[in-house]
C-alpha positions in Angstrom: 11.4 -28.7 0.8 13.7 -26.0 2.2 12.2 -22.6 1.9 13.8 -20.0 -0.4 12.2 -16.6 -0.7 10.1 -16.4 -3.8 11.9 -13.4 -5.3 15.1 -15.5 -5.2 13.4 -18.4 -6.9 12.0 -16.0 -9.6 15.5 -14.5 -10.1 16.9 -17.9 -10.6 14.2 -18.8 -13.1 15.1 -15.7 -15.1 18.8 -16.2 -15.0 18.8 -19.9 -15.7 15.9 -20.4 -18.0 13.9 -17.4 -19.3 16.8 -15.0 -19.9 18.8 -17.4 -22.0 15.6 -18.3 -24.0 15.0 -14.6 -24.8 18.5 -13.6 -25.6 17.8 -12.5 -29.2 14.8 -10.3 -28.1 14.4 -7.0 -26.4 12.4 -7.5 -23.2 11.8 -6.8 -19.6 11.6 -9.5 -16.9 10.4 -8.8 -13.4 8.4 -9.9 -10.4 6.2 -7.0 -9.7 2.7 -8.5 -9.6 0.7 -9.5 -6.5 1.9 -11.9 -3.8 3.6 -11.9 -0.4 6.9 -12.7 -2.1 6.8 -9.4 -3.9 6.7 -7.6 -0.6 9.4 -9.8 0.9 6.9 -11.2 3.5 6.6 -14.8 2.2 7.5 -17.7 4.4 7.4 -21.5 4.1 3.6 -21.3 4.7 3.3 -19.3 1.5 4.4 -22.3 -0.6 1.0 -24.0 -0.4 -0.7 -21.8 -3.0 -0.1 -19.1 -5.6 3.6 -19.2 -5.0 6.6 -20.3 -7.0 8.9 -19.4 -9.8 6.9 -16.6 -11.3 7.8 -13.8 -13.8 6.2 -11.1 -15.7 7.8 -10.8 -19.1 7.2 -7.7 -21.2 8.0 -7.2 -24.9 7.9 -4.1 -27.1 4.5 -4.7 -28.7 1.8 -7.2 -29.2 3.5 -8.5 -32.4 6.5 -9.7 -30.3 4.4 -11.6 -27.8 4.0 -14.9 -29.8 7.7 -15.4 -30.4 8.6 -14.6 -26.8 5.9 -16.9 -25.5 7.0 -19.8 -27.8 10.6 -19.4 -26.7 9.7 -19.5 -23.1 7.3 -22.5 -23.5 10.0 -24.4 -25.2 12.6 -23.7 -22.5 10.4 -23.9 -19.4 10.6 -27.2 -17.5 7.6 -28.6 -15.7 9.3 -28.0 -12.4 12.1 -25.7 -11.4 14.2 -26.7 -8.4 11.3 -29.0 -7.5 8.5 -26.3 -7.8 5.9 -26.4 -10.6 6.3 -23.7 -13.2 2.9 -23.8 -14.9 -0.8 -23.2 -14.0 -2.3 -26.1 -12.1 -4.2 -28.5 -14.4 -7.2 -28.4 -12.1 -7.6 -24.6 -12.5 -6.0 -23.7 -9.3 -4.0 -20.5 -8.7 -1.9 -19.5 -11.6 1.9 -19.6 -11.2 4.5 -19.4 -14.0 5.5 -16.9 -16.6 3.2 -14.4 -18.3 4.1 -12.5 -21.5 2.5 -9.2 -22.4 3.3 -6.1 -24.5 4.8 -3.6 -22.2 2.0 -1.0 -22.7 -0.7 -3.6 -22.2 0.8 -4.8 -18.9 1.3 -1.3 -17.5 -2.2 -0.4 -18.4 -3.6 -3.4 -16.7 -1.4 -3.2 -13.6 -1.9 0.5 -13.0 -4.9 1.8 -15.0 -3.0 5.1 -15.6 -3.0 7.1 -18.8 0.8 7.6 -18.5 2.5 5.8 -15.6 5.7 7.7 -16.1 3.8 11.0 -15.5 1.2 10.4 -12.8 -1.2 13.3 -12.0 -2.6 14.2 -8.7 -5.8 12.3 -9.6 -3.7 9.3 -10.6 -1.9 9.2 -7.2 -5.1 9.4 -5.2 -6.7 6.6 -7.3 -3.9 4.1 -6.7 -4.2 1.8 -3.6 -1.0 1.7 -1.6 -1.0 -2.1 -1.7 -0.6 -1.9 -5.5 2.0 0.8 -5.2 3.9 -1.4 -2.7 3.9 -4.4 -5.0 4.7 -2.5 -8.2 7.6 -0.5 -6.7 8.8 -3.4 -4.6 9.5 -6.8 -6.0 12.4 -6.9 -8.4 13.3 -6.2 -12.1 15.8 -8.8 -13.4 16.2 -7.4 -16.9 14.9 -4.4 -18.8 16.2 -3.1 -22.1 12.8 -1.6 -23.0 12.9 1.0 -20.2 9.2 1.6 -19.7 8.8 -0.6 -16.6 11.9 0.9 -14.9 10.7 4.4 -15.7 7.2 3.7 -14.4 8.6 2.2 -11.1 10.9 5.2 -10.7 8.0 7.7 -11.2 5.8 5.9 -8.7 8.4 5.4 -6.0 6.7 7.9 -3.7 4.2 10.7 -3.6 5.1 14.2 -4.8 5.5 16.6 -1.8 2.0 18.2 -2.0 0.2 14.8 -2.5 2.2 13.4 0.4 1.1 16.2 2.7 -2.5 15.8 1.5 -2.5 12.1 2.2 -0.9 12.5 5.6 -3.4 15.2 6.4 -6.2 12.9 5.5 -4.8 10.2 7.8 -4.7 12.7 10.7 -8.3 13.6 9.9 -9.3 10.0 10.2 -7.6 9.8 13.6 -9.2 13.1 14.7 -12.7 11.9 13.9 -12.5 8.9 16.3 -9.9 10.0 18.9 -12.5 10.8 21.7 -14.6 7.7 21.1 -12.5 5.3 23.2 -13.3 7.4 26.2 -16.9 8.0 25.3 -17.5 4.3 24.9 -15.8 3.7 28.2 -18.0 6.3 30.0 -21.2 4.6 28.9 -19.9 1.1 29.7 -19.5 0.0 26.1 -16.3 -2.0 26.4 -16.7 -3.9 23.2 -17.3 -0.8 21.2 -14.3 0.9 22.8 -12.1 -2.0 21.9 -13.3 -1.8 18.3 -12.6 1.9 18.2 -9.2 1.4 19.7 -8.3 -1.2 17.1 -9.4 1.2 14.3 -7.3 3.9 15.8 -4.3 1.6 16.1 -4.7 0.6 12.4 -4.9 4.2 11.4 -1.8 5.1 13.4 0.1 2.2 12.0 -0.7 3.4 8.5 0.2 7.0 9.5 3.7 5.9 10.7 4.3 4.0 7.5 3.3 7.1 5.4 5.6 9.3 7.4 8.5 7.0 6.7 7.8 6.9 3.0 6.6 3.2 3.1 3.5 2.1 1.2 1.1 0.7 3.7 0.2 -2.9 2.7 -3.2 -4.4 3.1 -4.4 -5.9 6.4 -2.6 -9.2 6.3 0.8 -7.5 6.1 0.2 -4.2 7.9 1.5 -5.4 11.2 4.5 -7.0 9.6 5.5 -3.8 7.8 4.8 -1.7 10.9 7.0 -4.0 13.0 10.0 -3.2 10.8 9.8 0.6 11.4 12.5 1.8 13.9 11.3 4.2 16.5 7.6 3.5 16.1 5.6 3.0 19.3 4.9 -0.7 18.8 4.6 -1.4 22.5 2.1 1.4 23.0 -0.2 0.1 20.4 0.1 -3.5 21.6 -0.7 -2.3 25.2 -3.7 -0.3 24.0 -5.2 -3.3 22.4 -4.4 -5.6 25.4 -5.8 -3.2 28.0 -9.0 -4.2 29.9 -9.6 -0.7 31.3 -10.6 2.1 28.8 -8.5 4.7 30.6 -5.4 2.5 30.1 -6.4 1.9 26.5 -6.8 5.7 25.9 -3.5 6.5 27.7 -1.5 4.2 25.4 -3.3 5.4 22.3 -2.7 9.1 22.9 1.0 8.4 23.8 1.3 6.7 20.4 -0.5 9.6 18.7 1.9 12.1 20.4 4.9 10.2 18.9 3.2 10.4 15.5 2.7 14.1 16.0 6.4 14.6 16.8 7.4 12.6 13.8 5.0 14.6 11.5 6.7 17.8 12.8 10.2 16.3 12.0 9.4 14.9 8.6 7.0 17.4 7.1 8.0 20.6 8.9 4.9 21.3 10.8 5.2 22.9 14.2 2.2 21.6 16.2 2.3 20.8 19.9 1.8 17.1 20.1 1.0 17.1 23.9 -2.2 15.2 24.7 -5.1 17.5 25.9 -8.7 17.1 27.1 -11.4 16.8 24.5 -13.4 20.0 25.2 -14.3 19.9 28.9 -14.6 16.2 29.1 -12.3 13.9 31.0 -11.2 12.3 27.7 -7.7 12.8 26.3 -6.8 13.3 22.6 -3.9 14.7 20.6 -6.1 16.6 18.2 -5.4 15.2 14.8 -7.2 18.0 13.1 -4.5 20.5 14.2 -1.9 18.5 12.3 -4.2 18.1 9.3 -4.7 21.9 9.1 -1.0 22.6 9.4 -0.2 20.1 6.6 -2.8 21.7 4.3 -1.4 25.1 4.9 1.9 23.9 3.5 0.4 22.6 0.2 1.4 24.8 -2.7 -1.1 23.5 -5.3 -4.3 25.6 -4.7 -6.5 22.9 -6.2 -5.2 20.2 -4.0 -5.2 22.5 -0.9 -8.9 23.0 -1.5 -9.9 19.3 -1.8 -11.8 17.6 1.0 -9.5 15.6 3.2 -10.5 12.2 2.0 -7.1 11.4 0.7 -6.1 8.4 -1.4 -8.7 5.8 -2.3 -7.7 3.3 0.4 -8.3 5.9 3.0 -12.0 5.9 2.4 -12.7 2.5 0.6 -12.5 -0.7 2.7 -13.5 -3.2 0.1 -11.0 -5.8 -1.0 -12.9 -6.3 -4.3 -12.3 -2.6 -5.1 -8.8 -2.1 -3.8 -7.4 -5.3 -5.4 -8.6 -4.1 -8.8 -7.0 -0.9 -10.0 -9.8 -0.2 -12.5 -12.4 -0.3 -9.9 -10.4 1.8 -7.5 -9.9 4.4 -10.2 -13.7 4.4 -11.0 -14.4 4.8 -7.3 -12.1 7.8 -7.1 -13.7 9.3 -10.2 -17.1 8.9 -8.5 -15.9 10.7 -5.4 -14.4 13.6 -7.4 -17.7 13.9 -9.2 -19.8 14.1 -6.1 -21.6 17.4 -5.6 -21.3 19.7 -2.7 -24.9 21.0 -2.5 -27.1 20.9 0.6 -28.2 17.3 -0.2 -24.7 16.1 -0.5 -23.5 17.0 2.9 
């Protein structure tokens, strides 16, 4: 079967089948749930599971769900352009069309009290993968308005939150910058490679944040990064390929210097990005903490300016089982906010 991007298949399903079936009703129809097709990263390989003509249909309230579901079930063929439209009989991954009340869907998809008016706490509790999916994808019809309003409200961080998140990302980089050299000095090549890979990942996420792109999870991080013009793709690839720790370090600090220049350009900091020795050691760093401090200085909200630089939930949580579940991510963020700062908590 010839490959057609999943979003195009879903649009056809709406235009040819679901839209006409729902003509008398007020509804929204979109593809904003999980999946590589939502991010525009699907390929022919994606067709082997959890892929196909999929739609999220939203109606005004729970009372309208049965009628919409019945209309869709009556109109939905078993296959659409040769692709199954319903959940697999053997309990495999669900494809097809879901129908929910608008408020119920938004609550489940985002776990926010009001997705049209996210607070600072809301922003920091939302994984960027979920934000990428929800604000990406496509809306094919919406005469309810809530879905479109929520997507517009969540398009990108407010200025202060953006600065905080970027400062947190620079802090992560600062905390491990000298470790490639230190591992190299003691002959720990494997450890140095692991640190280099972690720094490369953090720099990739930093560049995406600077360009106002939601960093996706690991499978698609490199694909998203490769689409950024001007990012030091070759430097990071060379760092990971290097067999000598000095060469590894050289490429990493060069990439970090580019990130520093871009931070100055985008967020108005004025920090010298020139690499420098780490204290008196023969180890080179850019000094990410300097960028973090400059970014925090530009935050107007005193409460946010005083927060620890842990950033958004996916900057300090690395569990797929948490980050793929917005309720768990929000609970984790609440737990961090509730942590004490006494002598036993440091």
